[in-house]
C-alpha positions as CSV (number, residue, x, y, z in Angstrom):
1,M,76.9,124.3,129.8
2,R,77.5,126.5,126.8
3,L,76.8,125.9,123.1
4,F,79.0,127.9,120.7
5,R,80.7,127.8,117.3
6,R,84.2,128.8,116.6
7,Y,86.0,129.4,113.4
8,T,89.8,129.8,113.4
9,P,91.2,132.8,111.5
10,L,92.5,131.8,108.1
11,L,96.1,133.0,108.8
12,A,96.4,130.9,111.9
13,Q,95.1,127.9,110.0
14,C,97.7,128.4,107.2
15,I,100.5,128.6,109.8
16,L,99.2,125.4,111.4
17,L,99.0,123.6,108.1
18,L,102.7,124.4,107.4
19,L,103.8,123.2,110.8
20,F,101.6,120.1,110.7
21,S,102.8,119.1,107.2
22,A,106.4,119.5,108.2
23,C,106.2,117.2,111.2
24,A,103.7,114.6,109.9
25,A,105.9,113.3,107.1
26,Q,108.3,111.7,109.6
27,P,107.9,108.2,110.9
28,G,106.5,108.3,114.3
29,A,104.7,111.6,113.8
30,L,101.3,111.6,115.4
31,A,99.2,111.7,112.3
32,T,97.1,109.2,110.3
33,A,95.6,111.6,107.7
34,P,96.8,114.1,105.1
35,A,97.6,117.6,106.1
36,P,94.3,119.4,106.6
37,T,92.8,121.4,103.7
38,T,89.3,121.9,105.0
39,L,88.2,124.0,108.0
40,A,85.3,122.1,109.6
41,P,83.0,124.2,111.9
42,V,81.8,122.4,115.0
43,S,79.3,122.9,117.8
44,V,80.7,122.4,121.3
45,V,79.0,121.8,124.6
46,Q,81.1,122.1,127.8
47,I,79.9,120.0,130.7
48,P,81.4,120.3,134.2
49,L,83.1,117.2,135.4
50,A,82.1,115.5,138.6
51,A,83.6,116.6,141.9
52,R,86.5,114.5,143.0
53,Q,86.6,112.5,146.2
54,P,89.1,113.7,148.9
55,C,92.5,112.8,147.6
56,A,94.5,110.0,149.3
57,D,97.5,110.2,146.9
58,R,96.9,106.6,145.8
59,F,94.4,104.5,143.9
60,V,91.6,102.8,145.9
61,S,90.7,99.2,144.8
62,H,87.0,98.2,144.2
63,T,85.9,94.7,143.4
64,L,83.5,94.4,140.5
65,P,80.7,91.8,140.1
66,F,82.4,89.8,137.4
67,A,85.0,87.1,137.2
68,T,86.4,84.8,134.5
69,G,88.1,81.5,135.0
70,A,86.7,80.9,138.4
71,R,84.5,78.0,137.2
72,L,87.5,76.1,135.8
73,R,88.8,73.3,138.1
74,E,92.3,73.7,136.6
75,I,93.9,76.4,134.5
76,R,96.1,75.2,131.7
77,T,97.5,76.8,128.6
78,Y,95.8,78.4,126.8
79,E,92.9,79.1,129.2
80,S,95.7,80.9,131.1
81,N,95.6,83.7,128.5
82,G,92.3,85.0,130.0
83,A,90.1,87.6,128.4
84,G,89.7,91.3,127.8
85,L,87.3,94.2,128.3
86,S,86.2,97.5,126.9
87,A,84.8,100.8,128.2
88,N,82.4,103.2,126.5
89,D,79.2,105.0,127.0
90,L,76.6,102.5,125.7
91,D,73.4,104.3,126.7
92,G,74.3,108.0,126.2
93,D,74.0,109.0,129.9
94,G,77.5,110.4,130.1
95,D,78.9,107.5,132.2
96,L,81.3,104.9,130.7
97,D,79.9,101.4,130.9
98,L,82.0,98.2,130.8
99,L,82.0,95.1,128.6
100,F,83.7,92.0,129.8
101,A,84.7,88.9,127.9
102,S,84.9,85.5,129.7
103,I,86.7,82.2,128.9
104,D,84.3,80.1,131.1
105,R,81.0,81.9,131.4
106,N,78.7,84.4,129.6
107,S,80.1,87.7,128.7
108,A,78.6,90.7,130.5
109,I,77.8,94.4,130.4
110,L,78.3,96.3,133.6
111,W,76.0,99.3,133.3
112,N,77.5,102.4,135.1
113,E,74.9,103.9,137.4
114,G,77.3,106.6,138.6
115,G,79.2,106.8,141.9
116,L,81.1,103.6,140.8
117,D,77.9,101.6,141.1
118,F,77.2,99.0,138.4
119,H,74.5,96.5,137.6
120,V,75.2,93.4,135.5
121,Q,73.5,92.3,132.3
122,E,74.7,88.9,131.0
123,L,74.9,88.3,127.3
124,A,74.2,84.8,126.0
125,D,77.7,84.6,124.5
126,P,80.1,82.4,126.5
127,F,83.8,81.5,126.0
128,T,84.9,84.9,124.6
129,R,88.4,86.4,124.4
130,S,88.5,90.0,123.0
131,A,85.8,92.5,123.9
132,Q,85.3,95.6,121.7
133,I,82.7,98.4,121.7
134,V,82.6,100.0,118.3
135,D,80.1,101.4,115.9
136,V,80.4,98.6,113.3
137,N,77.7,99.8,110.8
138,G,78.1,103.6,111.2
139,D,74.6,104.2,112.5
140,G,75.7,106.3,115.5
141,L,75.0,103.4,118.0
142,L,77.8,101.6,119.7
143,D,77.8,97.8,119.0
144,L,79.5,94.9,120.8
145,V,82.1,92.6,119.2
146,F,83.8,89.5,120.7
147,S,86.3,87.1,119.5
148,R,85.7,83.6,120.8
149,R,87.8,80.8,122.2
150,G,88.9,78.0,120.0
151,L,86.9,77.6,116.8
152,G,84.1,80.1,117.8
153,G,85.0,82.9,115.4
154,I,83.6,86.4,115.9
155,S,80.2,87.4,117.4
156,Y,78.6,90.8,116.6
157,W,75.9,92.2,118.8
158,Q,74.2,95.0,116.9
159,N,72.8,97.9,118.9
160,R,69.2,98.4,117.8
161,G,68.6,101.3,120.2
162,A,65.9,99.6,122.1
163,S,65.5,99.2,125.9
164,A,68.4,97.7,127.8
165,A,67.1,94.2,127.7
166,E,66.5,94.2,124.0
167,R,69.1,96.7,122.8
168,F,71.7,94.2,121.5
169,V,70.9,91.6,118.9
170,L,73.3,88.9,117.8
171,T,73.8,89.6,114.0
172,P,76.0,88.1,111.3
173,L,79.0,90.0,109.8
174,P,78.7,89.3,106.1
175,G,82.0,88.1,104.7
176,V,83.7,87.6,108.1
177,E,84.3,83.9,108.4
178,S,87.7,83.3,110.0
179,Y,88.5,82.1,113.4
180,A,89.7,84.9,115.6
181,Y,91.6,85.8,118.8
182,A,92.8,89.4,118.4
183,L,90.7,92.1,116.7
184,A,91.2,95.7,115.7
185,W,89.1,98.4,113.9
186,A,90.1,101.4,111.9
187,D,89.4,103.1,108.5
188,L,92.3,101.5,106.6
189,S,90.9,101.9,103.1
190,G,90.2,105.6,103.4
191,D,86.5,105.4,102.5
192,G,85.2,106.4,105.9
193,R,84.0,103.0,107.0
194,L,85.7,101.1,109.8
195,D,87.6,98.0,108.5
196,L,88.4,95.0,110.6
197,V,91.7,93.2,111.1
198,A,91.5,89.7,112.8
199,G,94.2,87.3,113.8
200,T,94.1,83.7,115.0
201,Y,96.1,82.1,117.7
202,N,97.2,79.0,115.8
203,T,98.6,77.1,118.7
204,E,95.2,77.2,120.4
205,L,93.6,76.0,117.2
206,K,95.8,73.0,117.3
207,Q,94.6,72.3,120.8
208,H,91.0,72.3,119.3
209,G,91.8,69.7,116.7
210,I,93.2,71.6,113.7
211,A,96.6,69.8,113.2
212,A,97.9,72.3,110.6
213,P,96.2,75.7,111.0
214,E,98.3,77.2,108.2
215,T,96.5,75.0,105.7
216,D,93.0,76.0,107.0
217,E,91.5,78.8,105.1
218,R,89.9,80.3,108.2
219,A,93.2,80.6,110.1
220,G,95.8,83.4,109.8
221,I,95.8,87.2,109.7
222,F,92.9,88.7,107.8
223,Y,92.1,92.2,106.6
224,Y,88.4,92.7,106.2
225,E,87.5,95.8,104.1
226,A,84.1,97.1,104.8
227,G,81.7,97.7,101.9
228,E,78.0,98.4,101.3
229,A,77.0,94.7,101.4
230,G,79.6,93.4,103.8
231,Y,83.3,92.7,104.1
232,T,85.8,91.6,101.5
233,A,88.5,89.4,103.0
234,T,92.3,89.5,102.3
235,R,94.4,86.9,104.0
236,L,97.7,88.6,104.8
237,S,99.4,85.5,106.3
238,P,98.5,81.9,107.2
239,A,101.0,82.0,110.1
240,A,99.6,83.6,113.2
241,E,100.0,83.6,116.9
242,A,98.2,86.9,117.3
243,L,97.7,88.3,120.8
244,S,97.3,91.9,119.9
245,I,96.8,94.1,116.8
246,G,97.8,97.7,116.5
247,L,96.5,99.9,113.6
248,T,98.8,103.0,113.6
249,D,101.2,104.7,111.4
250,V,104.6,102.9,111.6
251,D,106.3,104.0,108.4
252,G,105.4,107.7,108.3
253,D,103.2,107.7,105.2
254,L,100.3,109.3,107.1
255,R,98.0,106.4,107.0
256,P,97.5,103.5,109.5
257,D,99.5,100.3,109.0
258,I,98.8,96.9,110.4
259,W,101.0,95.6,113.2
260,V,100.2,92.1,114.6
261,A,101.9,91.0,117.8
262,N,102.8,87.3,117.7
263,D,103.5,84.8,120.5
264,F,105.9,81.9,120.5
265,G,108.9,83.4,118.7
266,L,106.9,84.0,115.6
267,E,108.1,87.5,114.5
268,D,105.5,90.3,114.7
269,G,104.0,91.1,111.3
270,V,103.8,94.6,110.0
271,W,102.0,95.6,106.7
272,R,101.7,98.9,104.9
273,W,99.5,99.8,102.0
274,G,101.8,99.6,98.9
275,D,102.6,102.7,96.9
276,N,100.5,103.0,93.7
277,Q,99.0,99.5,94.0
278,A,96.0,98.0,95.8
279,A,97.8,95.6,98.0
280,W,99.2,95.3,101.5
281,Q,103.0,94.8,101.6
282,A,104.9,93.2,104.5
283,I,107.6,95.4,105.9
284,A,110.3,95.0,108.7
285,P,110.6,98.4,110.3
286,F,112.1,97.3,113.7
287,A,115.6,96.2,114.4
288,Q,114.4,94.7,117.6
289,M,111.0,93.4,118.8
290,S,109.6,91.4,121.7
291,H,109.9,87.6,121.4
292,S,106.4,86.7,122.7
293,T,104.6,90.0,122.1
294,M,101.4,90.2,124.2
295,S,100.3,93.8,123.9
296,I,101.0,96.8,121.6
297,E,100.5,100.3,122.8
298,W,101.5,103.8,121.5
299,G,101.5,107.4,122.5
300,D,103.4,110.7,122.5
301,I,105.4,110.1,125.7
302,G,107.7,113.1,125.1
303,N,105.0,115.7,124.1
304,D,107.1,116.3,121.0
305,G,104.6,115.2,118.3
306,K,106.2,111.8,117.8
307,L,104.8,108.4,118.7
308,A,106.6,105.8,120.8
309,F,105.6,102.2,120.5
310,F,105.6,99.8,123.5
311,S,105.2,96.0,123.5
312,T,105.1,93.6,126.4
313,D,106.8,90.3,127.0
314,M,107.9,88.0,129.8
315,N,110.8,89.5,131.8
316,P,110.9,89.4,135.6
317,Y,111.1,92.8,137.3
318,D,112.3,91.1,140.5
319,T,115.7,89.5,140.0
320,S,116.2,88.3,143.5
321,P,117.2,84.6,143.9
322,G,113.8,83.7,145.2
323,A,111.9,85.4,142.3
324,L,114.2,83.9,139.7
325,A,113.7,80.4,141.2
326,R,110.0,80.7,140.6
327,W,110.6,81.7,136.9
328,L,113.5,79.3,136.1
329,P,111.8,75.9,135.5
330,M,109.3,77.6,133.1
331,M,112.0,79.5,131.3
332,N,114.1,76.4,130.8
333,A,111.1,74.6,129.3
334,L,110.3,77.4,126.9
335,E,113.9,78.3,125.9
336,E,114.4,78.4,122.2
337,P,117.6,78.7,120.2
338,H,118.4,82.4,119.4
339,L,119.6,82.5,115.8
340,A,122.0,85.1,114.5
341,G,120.2,88.1,113.2
342,D,117.0,87.3,115.1
343,P,115.4,90.7,116.0
344,Q,113.4,89.2,118.9
345,R,114.3,89.5,122.6
346,M,112.4,88.2,125.6
347,A,111.7,91.6,127.1
348,N,109.5,94.6,126.7
349,V,110.5,96.9,123.8
350,L,110.0,100.7,123.6
351,Q,110.5,102.0,120.1
352,V,111.4,105.6,119.5
353,H,112.3,107.0,116.1
354,E,115.8,108.4,115.6
355,T,117.9,109.2,112.6
356,G,118.2,106.0,110.7
357,G,115.0,104.3,112.0
358,W,113.3,102.9,115.0
359,R,115.4,102.1,118.1
360,N,114.6,100.1,121.2
361,V,115.3,102.2,124.2
362,A,113.4,100.1,126.8
363,P,116.7,99.1,128.6
364,Y,117.6,102.8,129.1
365,R,114.2,104.1,130.0
366,G,113.3,101.8,132.9
367,V,110.5,99.8,131.1
368,E,112.3,96.6,129.9
369,A,111.1,94.3,132.7
370,T,107.6,94.4,134.2
371,G,107.0,90.7,134.8
372,W,104.9,88.2,132.9
373,S,103.1,91.1,131.3
374,W,99.9,91.2,129.4
375,A,98.0,94.5,128.8
376,A,99.9,97.8,128.9
377,R,98.5,101.3,128.6
378,F,99.8,104.8,128.4
379,G,97.8,107.3,130.2
380,D,98.3,110.5,132.3
381,L,97.6,108.9,135.7
382,D,98.7,111.9,137.8
383,N,97.4,114.7,135.5
384,D,100.7,116.4,135.0
385,G,100.6,116.4,131.2
386,L,102.9,113.4,130.7
387,L,101.8,109.9,129.7
388,D,102.6,107.3,132.4
389,L,102.5,103.5,131.9
390,Y,100.5,100.8,133.6
391,V,101.2,97.1,133.0
392,V,99.2,94.1,134.4
393,N,100.9,90.9,135.3
394,G,100.7,87.3,136.4
395,M,100.4,83.8,135.1
396,I,98.4,80.7,136.1
397,A,99.1,77.4,134.4
398,S,99.4,74.1,136.2
399,N,101.5,72.6,133.4
400,L,104.0,75.4,133.4
401,F,104.1,76.3,137.1
402,G,103.4,73.0,138.8
403,H,106.2,73.8,141.3
404,L,104.2,76.8,142.6
405,D,101.1,76.9,144.8
406,N,98.0,76.5,142.6
407,G,100.2,76.6,139.5
408,E,100.3,80.4,139.8
409,L,103.1,82.9,139.3
410,V,102.0,85.8,141.5
411,E,103.3,89.2,140.5
412,E,102.4,92.8,141.2
413,N,101.0,95.0,138.4
414,Q,103.5,97.7,137.5
415,A,102.8,101.5,137.4
416,L,105.6,103.6,136.0
417,R,105.6,107.4,136.1
418,N,106.9,109.5,133.2
419,L,109.6,111.6,134.6
420,G,109.6,114.0,131.7
421,D,113.1,113.4,130.6
422,G,112.4,110.2,128.6
423,D,112.7,107.9,131.6
424,F,110.1,106.1,133.6
425,A,110.3,105.1,137.3
426,P,108.2,102.7,139.4
427,V,105.6,104.3,141.7
428,P,104.5,101.5,144.1
429,Q,103.1,104.2,146.4
430,W,100.3,104.8,143.9
431,G,98.6,101.5,145.0
432,L,98.3,100.0,141.6
433,G,100.3,96.8,142.4
434,A,97.4,94.4,142.4
435,T,98.3,90.7,142.4
436,A,95.1,89.2,141.0
437,S,96.6,87.9,137.7
438,G,95.5,90.6,135.3
439,R,94.9,90.1,131.6
440,G,92.8,92.7,129.7
441,M,92.9,96.3,131.1
442,V,91.6,99.7,130.2
443,L,92.4,103.2,131.5
444,A,89.2,105.3,131.6
445,D,87.6,107.9,133.8
446,M,84.9,105.7,135.2
447,D,83.5,108.2,137.8
448,G,83.7,111.3,135.4
449,D,85.9,113.4,137.7
450,G,88.7,114.2,135.2
451,D,91.3,111.6,136.1
452,L,92.0,108.1,134.8
453,D,90.9,105.0,136.7
454,A,92.1,101.5,135.8
455,V,89.8,98.5,135.2
456,V,91.3,95.0,135.0
457,N,89.8,91.7,133.9
458,N,91.6,89.3,136.1
459,L,91.9,85.5,135.7
460,R,90.3,83.4,138.4
461,S,89.4,86.3,140.6
462,S,87.0,89.2,140.4
463,A,87.6,92.1,138.1
464,L,89.0,95.2,139.8
465,L,88.3,98.9,139.4
466,L,91.2,100.9,140.7
467,E,89.8,104.4,141.5
468,N,92.2,107.3,141.0
469,R,92.5,109.3,144.3
470,L,95.9,110.9,143.5
471,C,96.3,114.5,144.6
472,A,96.7,115.6,141.0
473,G,96.1,118.4,138.6
474,P,92.9,119.2,136.6
475,G,91.6,117.3,133.6
476,L,89.8,117.8,130.3
477,A,87.7,115.1,128.5
478,V,86.8,115.2,124.8
479,D,84.0,113.4,123.0
480,L,83.9,113.7,119.2
481,R,80.8,113.2,117.1
482,W,80.5,113.2,113.3
483,P,76.9,112.6,112.5
484,G,76.0,111.7,108.9
485,S,79.4,110.1,108.2
486,A,80.2,106.4,108.1
487,N,82.4,107.0,111.2
488,P,80.2,108.8,113.6
489,F,82.6,108.6,116.5
490,A,85.6,109.8,114.5
491,V,87.8,106.8,115.1
492,G,91.3,107.8,113.8
493,A,91.0,111.4,114.7
494,Q,94.0,113.1,116.2
495,V,93.4,115.7,119.0
496,E,95.8,118.2,120.4
497,L,95.4,120.3,123.6
498,V,97.5,123.4,123.3
499,T,98.6,124.7,126.7
500,S,101.1,127.3,127.9
501,Q,103.2,124.4,129.0
502,G,103.2,122.6,125.6
503,V,101.0,120.6,123.3
504,L,99.4,117.3,124.4
505,R,98.3,114.8,121.8
506,R,95.8,111.9,121.8
507,D,94.2,109.7,119.1
508,V,90.7,108.3,119.0
509,R,90.8,104.5,118.8
510,A,88.4,101.6,118.9
511,S,90.8,99.0,120.1
512,S,94.4,98.4,121.1
513,G,96.3,96.5,123.8
514,Y,95.7,93.0,124.9
515,L,92.2,91.8,123.9
516,S,90.6,95.1,124.9
517,G,88.9,98.2,123.5
518,D,89.6,101.8,124.1
519,P,87.3,104.5,125.4
520,L,86.4,106.8,122.5
521,R,86.4,109.6,125.1
522,L,89.9,111.2,125.3
523,H,91.5,112.3,128.5
524,F,94.0,115.1,129.1
525,G,95.6,116.0,132.4
526,F,97.7,119.1,132.9
527,A,99.5,120.9,135.6
528,P,97.4,123.5,137.5
529,Q,99.6,126.4,136.3
530,S,99.0,125.4,132.6
531,G,97.0,127.9,130.6
532,L,94.5,126.2,128.2
533,Q,94.6,127.8,124.8
534,E,92.8,125.6,122.3
535,V,91.9,122.1,121.2
536,R,92.8,121.2,117.6
537,I,91.0,118.3,116.0
538,H,92.4,116.6,112.9
539,W,89.5,114.6,111.6
540,P,90.0,111.3,109.8
541,D,89.3,112.9,106.4
542,G,92.0,115.6,106.9
543,A,89.7,118.4,107.9
544,L,90.7,120.6,110.9
545,S,88.6,122.1,113.7
546,T,89.5,124.2,116.7
547,V,87.9,124.9,120.0
548,T,88.8,127.9,122.2
549,E,87.6,129.4,125.5
550,L,88.4,126.2,127.4
551,L,87.7,125.6,131.0
552,P,89.5,123.1,133.2
553,D,87.6,120.1,134.6
554,T,85.1,120.0,131.8
555,R,84.0,117.5,129.2
556,L,83.8,118.8,125.7
557,E,81.1,117.3,123.4
558,V,82.4,118.4,120.0
559,T,80.0,117.8,117.0
560,R,81.1,118.4,113.5
């Protein structure tokens, strides 16, 4: 390990400012902060990554000691929607721990003991949906947040820094009073604090006795702005079937917007902060969108500095007569009239920005149909410097699939490799095609060896950890710390790894995808022949830092 400080020469900084300013003003550019005007010195520790197991050129499946839905005698809608999970280092030992939500039992922490060995700590918080690990109060300790089934609202477990048994204490969130299904966190107001966006699933509220959720003041889409004494609520919409929320720059104004993925043909909602006025404004940036959007994901899939957005829906990847026969009765039951001008389509959508606006290119890139798809994640699974795509599938509902054994539509999860030319291709040989009815999912380096593993919260079967044993290139991990700020883990930062083969870009998030949280630790893979030049960090307040003298297969702890 080495501790050192680096200051980038002023001329190089000025050139970078010009380049960054030129590209960031375009919709889809990977930026959520103004062009940097401050050079922020950092201290850096480089920690060698763990040695990899012998490669098998595939992922190896491990069963985890957690399951949700197994206690229910019958799975019906909307129990069928399952639950999510999150991965982050909760105890500061360098290993990523796991947090699982559960629809029929207590939630749980799986503490990572290293070597893919975990021990379980149950939390007295049952019937949860979304699981998030985020520093809510900015004290440098990661807290736990769940949304809860039905009328349960949001539960916040504050990290008090005590021993494992007493570390997390159930604590109110002042001003947060809505029901909730999907959650997302980011600094939307620009004051450094993490704000919350919560969305309800109104159809489920009806099932729990609220006949007209739109008239209930606790239902809908809510923006909660964090303040000194709590949160101030703004109701963006009473209509909500929110399965996922993405906080990312959609309109190119260099600040995060709010994108809510809605189910049941309710169009996705997108809001931007209005120019010169303190209000959120609804916008319609997309000519096409998914019909029943289950998950939102984004990333720089072309290594060109531009974001692409991916949303999942129901669309069978297998169109053989037998497969379509399994789908057809359900599709007939759910079929809705398609009105002229309706931008929704029952398929995955991949948005890329071209002259004139966003365009759906999913049909041409090989990602339109991945099954009854829930969580989707971009990640460089084979460490070649390109973001691949992993999507988890399946459905269990006796009232929808009564014609199938156990009311279950069994499908394989789909792994798609980025070919580098804009197209994706299935890679079943990677061994990621589990059929355990996945819902929430994260991609994270669970064994600390420099490649991404996958963890899936399945419905009615044990959770899976899919260990990456691909024969792949080296990796680099980055942890950001910003002590003394209200955002100590630098959520919203943009990080670039400059290599001789090109520039790779990642952003620090607290949450995205279906009911799940994101690891704050960033992962970069790259080809063995790539020369590592520097890491550029665009902090959430617009400041810029650089790190040089990089070594492959290390983890950088960067402290501002």
